[in-house]
SEKOL-650422 format. One record per residue: residue in one letter; x, y, z of N, C-alpha, C in turn. Coordinates in steps of 0.2 Angstrom, whole numbers, padded with zeros to 4 digits, always signed. Example, Ala and Ser with C-alpha at 12.3 -4.5 7.8 and 13.67 -1.06 7.14 Angstrom:
# residues 2
a+0066-0028+0039+0062-0022+0039+0066-0016+0039/s+0064-0011+0035+0068-0005+0036+0064+0000+0039/
//
This chain:
# residues 191
x-0054-0192-0021-0056-0183-0022-0050-0183-0027/x-0052-0180-0032-0046-0178-0040-0043-0172-0038/x-0037-0170-0040-0034-0165-0040-0038-0158-0041/x-0042-0159-0044-0045-0152-0045-0051-0151-0041/x-0054-0157-0039-0060-0158-0033-0054-0155-0026/x-0048-0157-0026-0045-0156-0020-0044-0145-0021/x-0042-0145-0026-0041-0139-0027-0046-0133-0026/x-0051-0135-0028-0056-0131-0027-0061-0131-0019/x-0058-0136-0017-0061-0138-0010-0056-0132-0005/x-0050-0133-0007-0045-0130-0005-0048-0120-0006/x-0048-0120-0009-0051-0113-0012-0056-0112-0007/x-0062-0115-0009-0068-0113-0004-0065-0114+0002/x-0062-0119+0006-0060-0118+0013-0057-0111+0016/x-0052-0110+0012-0048-0104+0012-0053-0097+0012/x-0057-0098+0008-0062-0091+0007-0067-0093+0013/x-0069-0099+0015-0073-0101+0021-0070-0097+0026/x-0063-0098+0028-0061-0096+0034-0059-0090+0034/x-0058-0086+0029-0057-0079+0029-0065-0078+0028/x-0070-0080+0025-0076-0075+0028-0077-0075+0036/x-0076-0081+0039-0078-0081+0046-0072-0075+0049/x-0066-0076+0047-0064-0069+0051-0067-0063+0049/x-0070-0062+0045-0070-0055+0042-0078-0055+0047/x-0083-0059+0047-0088-0060+0051-0085-0059+0061/x-0080-0063+0061-0079-0061+0068-0076-0054+0071/x-0072-0051+0065-0072-0044+0065-0078-0039+0065/x-0081-0041+0061-0087-0036+0062-0091-0037+0070/x-0091-0044+0072-0095-0045+0078-0092-0041+0083/x-0085-0040+0082-0081-0035+0086-0082-0030+0086/x-0083-0028+0080-0084-0019+0079-0091-0016+0082/x-0097-0021+0083-0102-0020+0084-0101-0021+0091/x-0098-0025+0096-0098-0025+0102-0094-0020+0106/x-0088-0017+0103-0084-0013+0107-0084-0006+0104/x-0091-0004+0102-0091+0003+0101-0091+0009+0106/x-0091+0005+0113-0090+0011+0118-0083+0012+0119/x-0078+0007+0117-0072+0008+0120-0069+0010+0111/x-0068+0015+0110-0066+0019+0104-0059+0015+0101/x-0056+0016+0106-0049+0012+0103-0050+0008+0102/x-0054+0002+0105-0053-0005+0103-0057-0004+0096/x-0062-0002+0095-0067+0000+0089-0063+0001+0083/x-0058+0006+0084-0054+0009+0078-0047+0002+0077/x-0046-0001+0082-0042-0006+0082-0044-0012+0078/x-0049-0013+0079-0054-0021+0074-0057-0017+0069/x-0058-0011+0068-0061-0008+0062-0054-0008+0057/x-0051-0006+0060-0042-0005+0054-0040-0013+0054/x-0041-0018+0057-0039-0024+0057-0046-0027+0049/x-0051-0027+0052-0056-0029+0048-0054-0026+0040/x-0054-0020+0041-0052-0016+0034-0046-0021+0030/x-0042-0021+0034-0034-0024+0031-0036-0030+0030/x-0039-0035+0033-0041-0041+0031-0045-0042+0025/x-0051-0037+0025-0056-0036+0020-0051-0036+0013/x-0049-0030+0014-0043-0029+0007-0038-0036+0006/x-0034-0039+0010-0031-0044+0009-0035-0051+0005/x-0041-0051+0008-0046-0056+0004-0048-0055-0002/x-0049-0047-0004-0051-0046-0011-0045-0046-0016/x-0041-0046-0012-0032-0048-0016-0031-0054-0017/x-0032-0059-0013-0031-0065-0014-0038-0067-0021/x-0042-0066-0020-0046-0067-0024-0046-0066-0030/x-0044-0060-0032-0043-0057-0039-0037-0059-0040/x-0032-0063-0036-0025-0066-0039-0020-0058-0040/x-0020-0054-0039-0017-0049-0041-0010-0048-0039/x-0004-0050-0043+0003-0051-0040+0008-0043-0041/x+0004-0038-0043+0007-0032-0042+0004-0027-0038/x+0010-0021-0035+0004-0017-0029+0009-0010-0031/x+0004-0005-0029+0006+0000-0028+0005+0004-0021/x+0010+0005-0019+0010+0008-0009+0010+0016-0010/x+0004+0018-0007+0005+0024-0005+0004+0027+0002/x+0010+0032+0005+0011+0032+0012+0011+0041+0015/x+0006+0042+0017+0004+0049+0021+0002+0047+0027/x+0003+0051+0032-0002+0051+0038-0006+0056+0039/x-0009+0059+0033-0015+0061+0032-0021+0056+0028/x-0025+0054+0031-0031+0049+0028-0034+0052+0023/x-0035+0058+0023-0038+0061+0017-0036+0061+0011/x-0030+0063+0011-0025+0062+0005-0023+0056+0005/x-0022+0050+0007-0024+0043+0007-0028+0041+0003/x-0034+0044+0005-0041+0041+0002-0041+0043-0003/x-0039+0050-0005-0040+0054-0013-0034+0049-0018/x-0029+0049-0015-0024+0046-0018-0026+0038-0021/x-0030+0034-0015-0032+0028-0017-0038+0028-0022/x-0044+0032-0021-0048+0032-0027-0045+0034-0033/x-0041+0038-0033-0038+0040-0042-0033+0035-0045/x-0030+0031-0042-0027+0025-0043-0030+0020-0043/x-0036+0017-0040-0039+0012-0041-0043+0014-0048/x-0045+0020-0050-0048+0023-0056-0044+0022-0062/x-0039+0021-0061-0033+0020-0067-0030+0013-0068/x-0028+0011-0061-0024+0003-0059-0029-0001-0058/x-0034-0001-0056-0038-0006-0051-0037-0013-0055/x-0038-0014-0061-0038-0020-0064-0031-0026-0064/x-0025-0020-0064-0019-0022-0063-0015-0022-0057/x-0017-0016-0052-0014-0016-0047-0016-0016-0039/x-0014-0019-0034-0017-0019-0027-0015-0012-0026/x-0020-0007-0023-0017-0001-0021-0019-0001-0014/x-0012+0000-0011-0011-0003-0004-0010+0005+0001/x-0012+0007+0006-0009+0013+0009-0006+0011+0016/x-0003+0017+0019+0002+0017+0024+0001+0022+0027/x+0001+0024+0035+0000+0030+0036+0007+0032+0040/x+0012+0027+0039+0020+0030+0043+0023+0025+0040/x+0029+0027+0040+0036+0023+0036+0034+0019+0039/x+0037+0015+0046+0036+0010+0049+0030+0005+0045/x+0024+0006+0046+0019+0003+0043+0022+0002+0035/x+0023+0006+0032+0025+0005+0024+0029+0001+0023/x+0035-0001+0027+0040-0006+0028+0036-0013+0030/x+0032-0013+0033+0030-0019+0036+0026-0021+0031/x+0022-0017+0027+0018-0019+0022+0021-0022+0015/x+0027-0018+0015+0033-0021+0008+0032-0028+0011/x+0034-0029+0018+0037-0036+0020+0031-0041+0018/x+0025-0040+0021+0019-0044+0021+0018-0045+0013/x+0017-0041+0009+0017-0042+0002+0022-0045-0002/x+0029-0044+0000+0035-0048-0003+0033-0055-0001/x+0029-0057+0006+0030-0063+0009+0025-0068+0004/x+0021-0064+0001+0014-0066-0002+0017-0066-0009/x+0022-0065-0011+0024-0065-0019+0021-0060-0023/x+0020-0055-0021+0015-0048-0021+0022-0043-0025/x+0023-0041-0031+0027-0037-0032+0025-0030-0031/x+0027-0027-0026+0026-0020-0026+0030-0015-0031/x+0030-0013-0035+0032-0008-0041+0034+0000-0039/x+0029+0003-0036+0030+0009-0034+0026+0009-0027/x+0031+0015-0025+0030+0017-0017+0029+0025-0018/x+0023+0028-0017+0021+0036-0017+0022+0038-0009/x+0027+0041-0007+0028+0043-0001+0026+0052+0000/x+0024+0054+0006+0024+0061+0007+0029+0062+0010/x+0034+0068+0011+0039+0070+0016+0038+0070+0024/x+0033+0075+0024+0034+0077+0031+0027+0072+0035/x+0031+0068+0039+0026+0064+0043+0030+0063+0049/x+0027+0062+0055+0030+0060+0062+0035+0055+0063/x+0038+0054+0066+0044+0048+0067+0049+0048+0060/x+0047+0046+0054+0050+0044+0049+0047+0050+0044/x+0053+0053+0042+0051+0057+0035+0051+0054+0029/x+0048+0057+0024+0048+0052+0016+0053+0051+0015/x+0060+0057+0014+0068+0053+0013+0070+0048+0014/x+0069+0048+0023+0072+0043+0026+0067+0036+0024/x+0062+0035+0023+0058+0030+0020+0060+0028+0014/x+0061+0032+0010+0065+0031+0004+0070+0027+0004/x+0076+0030+0007+0081+0026+0009+0081+0021+0011/x+0077+0019+0016+0078+0012+0018+0074+0008+0013/x+0068+0010+0009+0066+0005+0006+0071+0003+0000/x+0075+0009-0001+0080+0008-0007+0084+0002-0005/x+0087+0001+0002+0090-0004+0005+0086-0011+0005/x+0081-0012+0008+0077-0017+0007+0075-0020+0001/x+0073-0014-0004+0068-0015-0007+0070-0013-0014/x+0076-0012-0017+0080-0009-0023+0075-0009-0028/x+0072-0013-0031+0067-0014-0037+0062-0010-0038/x+0060-0006-0032+0053-0003-0031+0056+0004-0031/x+0051+0008-0038+0051+0013-0040+0048+0018-0035/x+0051+0024-0033+0050+0028-0027+0048+0035-0032/x+0042+0037-0027+0039+0044-0030+0039+0048-0024/x+0039+0055-0021+0039+0058-0018+0033+0064-0020/x+0029+0064-0015+0023+0068-0017+0021+0073-0012/x+0025+0078-0011+0025+0082-0005+0023+0090-0006/x+0022+0094-0001+0020+0101-0003+0024+0105+0003/x+0028+0101+0008+0033+0104+0011+0039+0102+0012/x+0043+0098+0007+0047+0095+0008+0054+0099+0007/x+0057+0100+0012+0065+0103+0011+0070+0100+0005/x+0073+0107+0002+0076+0105-0003+0083+0099-0003/x+0084+0100+0004+0089+0096+0006+0086+0088+0007/x+0081+0087+0009+0077+0081+0009+0076+0078+0002/x+0075+0083-0003+0073+0080-0010+0080+0077-0011/x+0085+0081-0012+0092+0078-0014+0093+0072-0010/x+0092+0070-0005+0093+0065+0000+0089+0060-0004/x+0083+0060-0006+0080+0055-0008+0082+0053-0015/x+0084+0059-0018+0085+0056-0025+0093+0054-0026/x+0098+0055-0020+0105+0052-0020+0104+0046-0017/x+0101+0047-0011+0102+0041-0006+0096+0036-0007/x+0090+0038-0009+0086+0034-0008+0083+0031-0017/x+0088+0033-0022+0087+0032-0029+0078+0034-0031/x+0077+0040-0028+0070+0042-0031+0069+0044-0038/x+0063+0041-0040+0063+0043-0047+0062+0048-0050/x+0054+0051-0044+0051+0057-0048+0050+0061-0041/x+0049+0066-0040+0045+0072-0036+0039+0076-0039/x+0034+0077-0034+0029+0080-0037+0028+0084-0030/x+0023+0091-0033+0022+0094-0027+0015+0094-0025/x+0012+0096-0019+0005+0095-0018+0003+0102-0018/x-0002+0102-0020-0009+0098-0024-0006+0095-0030/x-0007+0090-0031-0004+0086-0037-0008+0086-0044/x-0007+0086-0050-0011+0084-0054-0012+0078-0056/x-0017+0076-0057-0019+0068-0057-0016+0065-0063/x-0016+0068-0070-0014+0066-0074-0006+0063-0074/x-0002+0070-0072+0006+0069-0071+0008+0064-0065/x+0003+0063-0061+0005+0057-0055+0005+0051-0060/x-0002+0049-0064+0000+0043-0068+0004+0043-0074/x+0006+0047-0076+0011+0046-0082+0019+0044-0077/x+0020+0047-0073+0025+0047-0067+0025+0039-0065/x+0018+0036-0063+0020+0029-0062+0020+0025-0066/x+0018+0027-0074+0018+0024-0080+0026+0024-0082/x+0028+0029-0080+0037+0030-0081+0041+0024-0077/x+0040+0027-0071+0042+0022-0065+0040+0015-0067/x+0037+0012-0069+0035+0006-0069+0041+0003-0076/x+0040+0008-0082+0045+0006-0087+0051+0007-0084/x+0053+0011-0079+0060+0011-0078+0063+0005-0075/x+0056+0002-0068+0062-0003-0066+0059-0012-0069/x+0055-0011-0074+0053-0016-0077+0058-0018-0082/x+0065-0015-0084+0071-0015-0088+0075-0018-0086/
//
């Protein structure tokens, strides 16, 4: 087998394994509908695996991470960002600060550069300013934007000072302004 044949076989094998995993998750979804917790867990894992499969296939190396405990807000953000950045960035979402840190670790391990994190402030367990401070410690080269309708002034100041936050935007946000701030953030961290 030549090197190019090995590469093609390797890519085919990886795609096949991922496809089998997706099918397995799909079967689990169908079988476990009576147990809602299992169903939600399997569905979540299925969507996560599907997203990483698409990401690997597209060979994208840059990401934007959106963090909010409201899945409707996350969905809206993801749609808007995909419309603007889908060809260039992986658009990831997290519903908590802990999940966001896990995703950042996961992406970093796979040599995917997270350029921007957009987070809400009012979330259970870890507030947005606390998340940005932690991201600044672990991932200092990530641009940080807070998008919130209920952030306290002290928290915003903390995010700017300790979290090295680049921008704060109020909810409801203006799509054009958010996109502009993302472009500006990417410029700043690229220097």
